[in-house]
N, C-alpha and C positions, 0 to 999 in steps of 0.2 A: 484546690482551693488557691486566690487571687488576692494579692493585698491584704491577708489576715481576713478575707470573706469568704464564707464556707459555702461554695456553690456549685453544687452538685450538677447544672444544667450551664455549668462552662460560659454564662454571660456574661457574668463579671474577667473574664480571662479574655472571652474575644473585643469586649468593651474597651480593655488596655491595650490590644492587640490592634484597633482598629486606630485610635488617638496614637499611638505611635508610627504607623505609618500613614497615617494623613497628616501627623505633625512634619513629618521628612521632607515628607512631598512640596508641601508648603515651605519649607524653607529653602529648595533647591528650585522653587519658584520665585521665590523673593528676593529683589535685589536690593543692595545697597553698593553705598555713592563709593566706596574704595575697594571694591572686587577685582581684583587682580593689579590694583596699581599700587601694594603697599606687599612688601613678603609674607609667609604664613608661617606655622608654625604649630606644633600643640604643645600645650603646657597637662605637666605630671608633674604632683607634688606640690609642695609649699611653697617652694622658691626655684627657679631653673636659672642653669647663668651661659651666660655668650662670649666665647674666648677673644681676644683678639692680640695679631700679633706687631708692632711698630712697622715702620716705615725701612722694608733692605735699601740700598743703595750700595752699589758693586765698586768696586778700588779700580785704579788702572793697575796694572803694575809694570814700575818703575826700573826694578834691576834685576838678572837675574837668580834664580835659588831663592829669590828671599819670600821669609815665612808670610803664608794667608793671613792677610788680618782677622782681626777676630773679634763680631760687637756684643756688647751686648743689649740683648734685645727684650724691649719693653712691652710685659705682657699685661694686658688689663680684662678687667669683668664686666658686663653690664647684666642686671639683675632685672628676671622678670615674675612678679609671684600673680595670681589670679584675684581680683573683685569681681564679688557675686553679687550677680542679679535674683529677684527672683517675685513670679508673682501667685496668685492663684484665682481662682473662679470657683464659686457655687454656683450647682443649676440642679434646680430644683424641680422640672418637670421630667418624669419618666418618662413618657410618651415621648420626649424629643432626645433621647438620649443619644439614638442614631444619627442624628444631625448635627450634633456638637460633633462628632470623629467625624465629618463631614471635612475633605481638606481646603473644600470651596468654603466651608460653614465657617461663620464672623466669629466664633469661641477659639478656632484652630488660627483664621488669619489673623485676629486679634494681637494673638502669645508672638506666633512667626513676625509681625511687623515689630514688635515691642523687641524679641530678641537682635534683630537686623538695627535698629535705632540705637538698644546700647550700644551696639559694636560701633557706628556713627561718633556715638557719644566719645568712648574710649581713643579712639585716631583721635578725634579733634581735641581733646584733654592734654593727647600726649606729644601734639609736636612743640611745643615751647616749655614743657614743662622736664625740671630735673630726671635726669634718670641716677638708679641707683648704680654706684659702683662698687669695685674695692674688691678684695682677697673675700674678703664675707661682707655679706649683703649691709651696705651701710658705712664702710669703713671710708668712700667716698662717693660720691658724685657728680656727674657729667650735667651741665649748665647750656645753656642756649644762652650765648654773648645777644642780649637785645641792647645794640649801639649799630653808628649806621657801618655797612660794611666793611671789611679790609680782607684783604687775601691771606692774613696770617691762620697758617691750617690751624684747623683744631681748635685755638683760642681768641680771634677775629673777632669781629663784629660781623653777624649774619642779617641785620635788617636793615631795606630798603624804603629809605625815608618817606612819609608823604609827599613831601617839598625836595624829594632827592635833586642834586645836581648830575649833570654826567661825572663827576670824581664819585659821585653815591654820597657825596656829603648834603647833609643840611642846609636847606634858606633856599633854595632857588621857590617854585609856585608851588602852592598845595592844589594837588590834583586827586581822582578817584585813580581807577586804573584804566592803564595809560598803554599805547604802544614803546613808549619812550622807558615805563615803568621793567614791561617784559623782554624791550635790547637788554635791560639792564643787566634783568633777572639770571637772562640764558650769558649774556655775558662773565657773571659772576660765575655760576657754576663752572662755567668752562674754565675761568682762571682758579678755580680751587681743583682743577687737573681730574672734573665729570667727563665720561666716555660723551662727546658729541654728538652719539649716534644713537644715544638712549633717548628712550622718552622721555619728557621730563611735566609735570603737573603742577596746575594750580588750581587750591580751592578759594572758590571763591563764593558769594551772596548773588543773590540775582541783578541785583543794583551796582555791583562789579560790569556787570556784563552791559549792563545798559549803560554807562558812562565810556565804556571801548566803544561802541555801537556811537553813540554821539558826537567819536571823535572825527575832526574833518580829515582826517589820512582817512579811515576805514570808508568814511562816505564819497569820496576820489577816486579811489582808485579803483578799476574797473579790472576786476578779477572775481572767479569763480567764489575764493575763499571769503572775501572782503561781502560779496553779494548775499550769502551764505547768513552771514556773521550780522547783516545788518536784517536782516530778515527775520532774525533769530534762534535760527536751526542750525549754529552751526558749533561744533563739541571743541574746536581749536582753533587756533591761531597764533602765530608768529612764533613756531615749534613747541607748544604748550598746548595740552590737553585739559580743558575746563572741568574741574568737577563742581558743579553745585553742593554744599553744606548748610543743609539749614543754621546747623551750629554757630556760623561765622554773621557774628551781629554787629552791628555798630557800639565800641565801648565811648567811657567816661575818660577824657583826659588822659587816651594810655598809647601816645603817642610814647617817639624816644625820647623829646623833650617834656608829655608832661603835661600839654599844654592847649593839645587838639584831639576831639574825639573822629575814631580814624576804625576802621576792617583793617583786622590780621587776618592778610592771607597766605597760608603757607606755600609755597615752591618748594618740589622734591624731584628727586629718583626713585625709582621702587625700592632699592634694597634701601631707601634710606627711612624706613618707619617699619618696624615687626610688630606685626597682629600674633595674638596667639588664643587660644583656644583650646577648652578640654573636646576631648574624643565628640563630644555633643554635648546638648540642653538636656538637662536632666530632667527625664516626663515620669510625673507621679500621677499617678489616679488611686483618689482614697471613695473608703464610702465612711459619712459620719452617721452611725447609725441615731445618735441623739435626736440632728437634725431631719434624719431622712434623705439626704441631701446629697449629693456627688460633689466633691471637689478635685479640679483640673490644675495642677499647679505644674510650673514650670522653672530650675533653678540653671544658670550657665556661667560658668567661670573663665572671664576672659579680662585682657587687657593689651597694653598696646605703650611701647617704647619707642624712642629715636636712637639710631643706633649708628649716626657718622653725624656730626659737627658737622662736615664739610660738605652736606649732602643735604643737608633743610636750609631756605631762608624764608624771612616773612617780608613782603611787603606791605606798606602800610599806606592801605587808598582812604582818603578824606569824603567825607558823605560833600561834594562841592554841589550849587547851582545848579 
């Protein structure tokens, strides 16, 4: 008996096991753009909370036998809940059932790629979204402050405008992705006391890399990194590793002044974003007697949240000619 079907030959069970094995193999082979670049956790239950403790600064001792100062620490929570995605596939050719369970087959490949694309979608949507907080889910929120960058911890502006000046204010020359913006972004992360030795990432559209390649400075400096950039083969520059995410597209009057179309490129360090998924996609194989067909289906619960407003920035990149 497998999936409610009386099958004394064991064929249905073999089919189910082959599908599960094939699906898992394909998921291991499939590459997602944020793999290894964000923190990962496992989701269980309806909600999962993550506790944070505020900054602890030690006080100097001034006199003998003085009391140890006590601080009332701030405790905050961020909440994660799974968002579910699912898809089913009908198969009406009994002769080709074995092909559908092949890890290299188009059915299994399509389901696997769908799971990975949805993961990319969830992470992309979380970069600048509000995060549920509070003692109970929904008691408070943690918001991304979409104004010109300031060094105010936790609540300062976190955006580098498309026309940023060297002091981060808007009103300069509107550009796409540029070396100057990468310099400003790295400086901003260090101003927020991020570790200068850790990896830093930037999500980009292919157009943003093209804008960087066209800059005179990247064409005139004779270094291996710049030559690779000009050849279109580089994955990092100016201390940042590029992550091409096709979800990053040109917006409509979406800059901080609401008058220019820009690409919104996230900049982050690994622990800035948390992606969580259930133990694995829920795979099911069902026989539908009335239609006399097989149905393959996959469901996955996953989500992502920003963990710290001081570890994520936005770079606005205009669509320059």
